[in-house]
Structures are given as C-alpha cells and as structure tokens.
N, C-alpha and C positions, 0 to 999 in steps of 0.2 A: 695854785702854787706854780711858779714859772721859773725858768732858768734866767730869763731876762725879759725885756719888754716884748710882749707878744709871742714868746717862745714857750710852748708847753713842755712840761716835764717829760723826760723819756719814759717809755714803758719797758717793763722787764718781764721775762718769762723763765720758767724752768721747763726744759724738755726732758720727759721721762718716758722711755719706751715709745709708744705710739701716741702719747698724749702731751699736751702743752698746758701749763698752768700759769695764768696771769698772776703776777706778784704786785699787790697793791702797796701804796705808801703805808708805812707802819710795819708791823711784825707778822711773819708767817712761820708757823711751827711745822717742822718735818719730823715724823716719827711713826711708830707702829700704832699708837693710840688713835682711835676714831675722833678724838678731840682735836687732833692736828689738822691743819688746813691741807697739808700734803701727807697722806697716809701711805706708808710703804709696808706691806705685809712681808716681812723678811725676819727670820729668827735672829739675825745679827744686828737688827735695828732696835734701838731702845724705844721705850714708849714715847718719850719726848727727846729726840736725838739731837736736833740742831734747830737754830732759829735764824731767819734772814730778816734783818732790819733795814728798811728803806726810808731814808730821810732826804728828800730832794733828790740830788744826784748821787748821794753816798749809799752804797749797798754793802752791808757788813754781814758776814757769816759768823755765827757763834756756835761752838760745840757746847752742848748743855751737859757736859760731864758724862757723855755716852761711854758705854763699856768698850766699844770697838773704835771710837773716834770717827773723825771726818777727814777725808783727804781732798785737797784741792790741787788738781793737776799732778796727782801722785804723791803729794807731800802732806803729811799730817800736821795739825797745829792745834794747840789747846788755847791759843789766844785768838781774838777776832781777826778775820781776814777780809780785806776789801775785795769784792768780786769785780771782775771785768768781763766784757762780752767774750763768750767762748770758753770760759772756765769750766772744767769738768769736775763735778763733785762726786766723790765716792762715799756712799752711805750704806754700810753693811756690804752686801754683794752687788748693790745697785749703783748705777752711774746716772747722774743727772747733769744736764748741760745748762749753764746760765746764759741767757741771751738778752741782749739789748735790742728792743724793737724801735724802728724809726719813730721820732718824736710824734706824739699824738696826745689828745686830752687824757689827763691822768685817770687811771683805773680806780674806781672807788670800792670795788668789792672783788672777792675771789671768784674766778670762774674756772670751769673745767671743760676743755675743748678737746674732743677726740680728733686727731689729725687725719684719720682714715684707715682703711684696711691695707694690709700688705699686698703688693703685687710682686711677682718674681720675674726678673728680666730674662728673656729667652737667650739673649746674647751672652751676658756675663754671669747669669744665674744668681744675682744678688737681689735682696728684698728692698722695697722702697714704698713710701705712702702712695696710695692709689691716686689721690687727687693731684700729685705732682705732674702726672701725665707721661713724662719721659724719664727713663732711668737716669738719676743724677750721676751715676758712675760712668756709664758709657754713652748715654744719649739715646739709646734705643727705646722704641715704644712697643716692642714686641714682648708679650708676656707668656709665660709657660702655662699650658693648660693644666687643670687640676689633675687630670688622669696621668700626666707625665711625671707628676711628683709623687703621688701616693695611691694611685688607683682611684676607683670611684669613691666619691664622698658618701659616707653613711650618715644620713640626716639625723639618725638617732644617736650618733656618737660624735657630734660636732666638736666638743671640747677636746676629746681624745685625739681626734684627727688633727686639730690645730697643733697639739703638742708634737705629734709624729711629724707633721709637715715642718715645723720649726726646727726640729732636730735634724731633719734631712738637709735643710738649708744651712744650718750650723755646720754640718759635715762638709758641705761644699765650700763654705767660707774658710774652714780650717785647712782644707786641701790646697786652697789658693793662698794660704798663709795670710789671710786677712783677719788677723786676730781681733782687732777692734770691732769689726763687723760680727765676728763669731760671738764675741762677748755680749754685744747688744742683742743678738738673736736669742742667745741662751737665757738672758734675763727675761725675755718675753715668754719663753717656754716655762721657766720656773714660776713666773707670775700665773700662768695658766694652771699649774699644779697647785699653787697656793690658793687660788680662787676656788678650786674644787673643794679643798679642805674647808675653807671658810663657809661655803654653801652647804656643807654637810654631805657632799657627794663622795662616792667611792672613787678613789684614784686607782686606775688600772695599773696593776703591778708591772706589766711588761713595759708600758709607756714610762712609768716612773723609773724603771731600770735604764731605759734609753736616756732619760734626762740625767740620771746619776752618772752614767758613763761619759756623757758629754761634759758634765761639770768637772769630772776627773781629768778628762783630756785637756780642758782649758786650764785647770789648776797646774798641770805639769808643763804645759806649753808656755803659759804666761807667768809661772812661778807665783801663783796666787793661792796659797793654802786655805784661804777662807772659803773657797768653794768646797773643800773637803768637809768643813764644819757645817756648811749648808746641807750636804748629803746626809751627814749623821743626824742633823736636827730633823730633816724631813722624814727620815725613816722612823724616827721616834713617834711620829704621828700616825703611823700605820698599825695595822693589827697582824702583820706578818713579818717574818724574819728577813733580815737583809741577805740578798743573794751573795754567794761566796765571791763571785767576780767583783761585786761592788766593794766587799771588804778588802779584797786584794788591791783595789784602787786606793782605798783609804790608807792602806799600808804604804803604798808608793808615795802618796801625798805627804804622809807623816815624815818622810825623809827630807822633805824640802827645808831649806834654811828658814828659820823663824816659824816653822810650822808648830802649832801647839794644839794637837788633837786629843790630848789626854782626857780632858773633862768631857768633850763631846763623845768620845768612844766609851768612856766609863758610863755615861748616862744612857747611851745606846745599848750597852750590855745589860744594864739594870732593866731597861725596858724589855729587851729580848727575853730575859729570865722571867719577867712578870707575865709573859704570854703562856707560861706553863711548859710542861715537858715536851720536847721535840716529838713530833708525830711521824715524821718521814725521814728518810736518809738525808735528803737535802737539808731539812731543818737541823738535823744533828751535825752535819758538816758546817752549816752556817754558824751555829752556836759555838762549835769548837774553834772555828777560825776566828770568830770575834773575840773569844777568850784568849787565843794566842796573840792576837794583835794588841789587846789591852795589856797583856803581860810584857809585851815588848816595848811598850811606851814608858817613859820615865814616870816614877812616882811623883805626884804633884807636890808632896811634902819635901822629899829628899832630892828629887831630880835624878834618881838612880834608875837605870834600866834593870829589870829583873830577868830579861831574856834578850839575847842579841837581836837587834832590829833587822840586820841584814839577812837573817834566816827566813824572813817572811817572803812570800813570792812577789814578783813584780807584776805590773799591770799586764793583763793578757794582751 
C-alpha cells in the first residue's frame, strides 16, 4: 500500500514510558486485558479501553465505552478522533504519545521495542533514555553516579531501588516545576509497583508510601484527582492498612473540583475492615481516619455529606 507512486506508507508508533510500540495497518487494542496489543496495568484502565484503526494515512482513535474515557491533548471525546503526530493520549493515569515515523516500508506486525535505560543528567538532573547519548534538555553528556542518587545499589532489591530512585527524580522535577516530566517519571514508578503485584512479589510498604505521597503531590499540583483513585486502588491490593498520612492526602485530593473518591474510599474501607481488628495503635489510627474520611465524602445515592469535609486535616 502506498501514498503515491513509489512512496511507502508512513509508519506510526505509540510512545509509552520507556517503550515504543509500532502500530501496524489495521486495528490495535489498548487496555488492561492481556488480549490487547498494548496492555496497560492500571486500575483505571478498562479491559478493552480504546482502539486505534489505521487505514492508509488515516489514524483514528476510538473509545470503546471505557469507564474513565480517553483524552487527546487533555480533551475527552466519545466519538472517533483522528490522530496527528505528537498527540498525547491519556488512558487511565497513563499518557501515551502518538508519533509519525518518517516514511518506510509498512509494518506488518506489532513489535515491542524497549528504548533503553534511564540516565540522569548531572547538569539539570532530568532523566532521559540512555541511548540518546546527550541530555535532550540541556545537551550535557554528564550523568549522575548511582551513589549520588540513592546510596549503594542493593543487588537483591533492584526493583525497590528503582522505585526509590524514580521518586527522588520525581521530587527534583517537581521542585523545578517541570510537571510534565514529573508526571512521566511518576508513571514509571507506578508501573514498577504494578509489575511487582503482577509477579506475585511483596511490595515494600515504605516505598509504596513514597509513591503514594508522590501521586498525591502531583494530583494537587496538576489538579488531577484520578491519582487519588490510583492510590486508593493500589492499597486495596496490599495486606496492610493505609498510613494515616496517605489518608490525609486522599482527604486533600477529595476537595479538588470534579474529584469523586467516594467509591474508591468506600472500597478501601471495606478492604481495611476485612483485614481484621487493628493490632497496633497505628492500625487503630489508620482505620479511624479512613472511617472519618468516608463519612466526610458525599453519599453516592444522595450526594449529601454526612460530616463537614473541611474538618479533615490537610496534606502534611
């Protein structure tokens, strides 16, 4: 198939975290199910969330009736949207970038290519793919040593170290008010956490709390309450109670405009009660604070608050 005489069809890709996915002619499913060509493990992503159809030069994005919708460049749409190079797709809490690659022979099947490991620029302290060579932000080729970021690497705890490292880089991005970079880095950290759950591995509670606080910070800075729903969902998958400080964060996020955390907090409270009677003072405080938060949120049926929301504490 060609655009014209002797001119091959353009190639298209989705860039997601540190990976790029070639998009073939035809249909590509995006969702949480392993049956999808692009699988995103995110509790806010439906099993079959969206579909990209490519016919010649026309690339159309379809929302497949997903619960949380799809946004293109920040705008949601229930009707098909024609994609163009550089469009940013929000699926759940994840952001994918649609790219047009210079014309080449058409791709016939899906491929998954890892773009490389993160390096950290010693000059501006921002992450970038290793194979790029120089920092695309400032042009420097100096990278931070591992020890300057998180101390010596524990080979037996590589995954946990990755999460801690990513949160530290996220904090740097936020201090520099580089919110788009911070969001991209946070998504990588949440993916590390999700992968541990999928592999049946224990998620370290301290590192999970670090990621939860980072998610709350971004939610409040970028006015994106869905990060609060991610925090509630991820703690439902653990066997320990939510730290009080994390519940305080959820309370602050619930005050954002268009925030709807009632169902997420309700399910989190049900899970917390299912763990049995509190065994420590921290557990008792956690359960009491979670019950206070749930009581302060509107009833899903009537929309009425049973307790004033402003009485809950702010983010520490």
